[in-house]
C-alpha positions in Angstrom: -79.2 -130.6 143.2 -80.3 -129.1 146.5 -78.6 -126.0 147.9 -76.8 -128.1 150.6 -75.4 -130.4 148.0 -74.2 -127.5 145.9 -72.3 -126.0 148.8 -70.4 -129.2 149.4 -69.9 -130.3 145.8 -66.4 -131.1 144.8 -64.8 -129.2 142.0 -62.9 -131.0 139.3 -59.7 -129.0 138.8 -57.3 -129.8 136.0 -53.7 -130.4 136.9 -52.5 -127.9 134.3 -54.7 -125.2 135.8 -53.2 -125.8 139.2 -49.6 -125.7 137.8 -50.3 -122.4 136.0 -51.9 -120.9 139.0 -48.9 -121.8 141.2 -46.5 -120.1 138.7 -48.4 -116.8 138.5 -47.0 -113.9 140.4 -49.1 -111.9 142.9 -50.0 -108.3 141.9 -47.9 -107.2 144.9 -44.8 -109.1 143.8 -41.9 -106.9 142.8 -39.0 -108.3 141.0 -35.9 -106.0 140.6 -35.9 -106.4 136.8 -39.7 -105.7 136.6 -39.3 -102.7 138.9 -36.4 -101.3 136.8 -38.4 -101.8 133.6 -41.5 -100.1 135.2 -39.3 -97.1 136.3 -37.7 -96.8 132.8 -41.1 -96.8 131.1 -42.6 -94.4 133.6 -39.7 -92.0 133.0 -40.0 -92.4 129.2 -43.7 -91.7 129.4 -43.2 -88.6 131.5 -40.6 -87.3 129.0 -42.7 -88.1 126.0 -45.7 -86.3 127.5 -43.6 -83.3 128.4 -42.2 -83.0 124.8 -45.7 -83.5 123.4 -46.9 -80.5 125.5 -43.9 -78.3 125.0 -42.1 -79.2 121.7 -45.0 -79.4 119.3 -47.3 -76.8 117.8 -50.8 -76.5 119.0 -52.3 -78.2 115.9 -49.7 -81.0 115.9 -50.5 -81.7 119.5 -54.2 -81.7 118.8 -53.8 -84.1 115.9 -51.4 -86.4 117.7 -53.5 -86.6 120.8 -56.6 -87.4 118.8 -54.8 -90.1 116.9 -53.3 -91.5 120.2 -56.8 -91.6 121.6 -57.8 -94.1 118.9 -59.3 -91.9 116.2 -58.3 -92.4 112.5 -56.8 -89.7 110.4 -60.2 -89.2 108.7 -62.0 -88.8 112.0 -59.3 -86.5 113.3 -59.5 -84.4 110.2 -63.3 -84.1 110.5 -63.1 -83.1 114.2 -60.4 -80.5 113.5 -62.0 -79.2 110.3 -59.1 -79.8 108.0 -58.2 -82.3 105.3 -56.9 -85.8 106.0 -53.7 -84.9 104.2 -53.0 -82.1 106.5 -53.6 -84.4 109.5 -51.0 -86.8 108.0 -48.5 -83.9 107.6 -49.1 -82.8 111.2 -48.6 -86.4 112.5 -45.5 -86.9 110.4 -43.9 -83.7 111.6 -44.8 -84.3 115.2 -43.3 -87.8 115.0 -40.1 -86.4 113.5 -39.8 -83.8 116.2 -40.3 -86.4 118.9 -37.9 -88.8 117.2 -35.2 -86.0 117.2 -35.8 -85.4 121.0 -35.3 -89.1 121.8 -32.3 -89.9 119.6 -29.5 -91.6 121.6 
């Protein structure tokens, strides 16, 4: 196929693809419900980060942040120089403290 033919070639588009495309929302589209959910989650995230920084001990914070970054308890223990059981205790106590802060 020559370059000229390629530029004018017709594309076969499936009807289902067209229907799905027409139903998708733009990245700039803001629904009131979506906006309210986004604001709620943003507020919750800010509160959670504040409590992680101010309500937990230094070691609990270190352990929790490493676990939240995707490390396993074993990897966290190795990087902190403690046993895996201690990391599990730090994580459990941090979660309990945060749970108490967010009780309704």
